[in-house]
C-alpha positions, 0 to 999 in steps of 0.5 A: 769741195776742193776741186772742179773734179769733185764738184763735177762728181757730186753733181753727177751723183746728185743729178743721177738720183743720188743724195743732193746734200753735198751740193746744199746749201752752199752750191745751190742758191734757193732764190725763191725756189728751194735748192733741193727742188732745183736739184730734183728738176735735174734729177727728173730730166736725167731719169727721163733722158736715160729712160728714153735713150734705153727705150730707143734701143730696146722698144721690145723689152719695154713692151714685154715688161711694161712701162712701169717696170721699164722705168724702174729698170732704167733707173737701176741700170743708170745707177750701175752703168752710168753714162761716161760720155756726152754721147748717149749712143752707147749708153745701153750697150751693157743692158743685156748683162744687166738683165741677165743679172736681174732675171737670169734663171727666172721665167724672164730669163729670155729678156737678156737675149731679146735685148742682145738682139735689139742691140745687134740691130742697133749696131748693124744699122750704124755699120756700113752696108754689105757690098755683096759677094762676087758669086761669079768669081767664086764659082771659077775657083777650083776645088783644090782652092776651097780649103784655103778660102777666107771669107770677109763678112759684112762689117754690119753682121751680128750673129746670135744664138739663143735657147729661146725663139728670140726673133719670133718674140721680136717680130711678135712685138712689132707695131700692132702685132699681138701674135703669141709666141710659144716660149718653149718652141725651138731655140733660134740662131739669128743673123742680123746685118744691114741692107740699105737703110734697114736691118735684115734679120733671119733665122739660120740653121745651126750648121750655118751659124756655127760655120759663120762663127768659126769663119768670122775671125778670119780662118780659112775654110780648112782651118775653120772645119777643125774648130767646129764642135765634134758633135755637130751634124751638118751638111757643109755644102748646104751651110756654105750655100746658105752663107753665100746667099745670106748677103752677109759676105763681102768678099773672099781671098785665098790664104797663102799660109 
């Protein structure tokens, strides 16, 4: 081995479950315990660290697939998406894509969307809580200003749409709850945002979800309406009212463009 970088690379491979041969026998001393056994101690520690990190982020996925399957998935995920940081906070950020690759198109297709919901909760809890919209000031606007309205959303807000009842699945797998969910029931659009020290999750109507989706990048209300799907049948006033009382809006301004 010619450099520290190469040594570090081989250690990472070996400790993550790869072939320990490049480290043996010259770099790991037996000293009463076989060198390969010493490496396996690190391998086991790494496996457990990765598994526990993913479990902290995805407890519902673990409950749905079972401990043995989750362990196996954790090993495979770590081999495909190794941590690139000493901080494991974001180690699981690609887990939904991984589950898509593993189960997409199968009877377990919904697992990736459940993982997306769990990651949205994780991100929401790390973001600042919403300061709340001043509804009184908004009520004072004239109707002529409505098309130029630009809303600022809570930085903790995450929006998700799934063809599966993902929030119902998530709620059915909390604590000792053993509620059964009809997997063929309605699709769900979900808002996740932080309120105090908790994550608030709510199912919203399709119109509310689509309106939030087009407003989030900073478009004015008038501009956003042109970005909505042509076949969307919804009540704009109802969708706006739903957004305003959701707690997901921080402020508003009037666009000058």
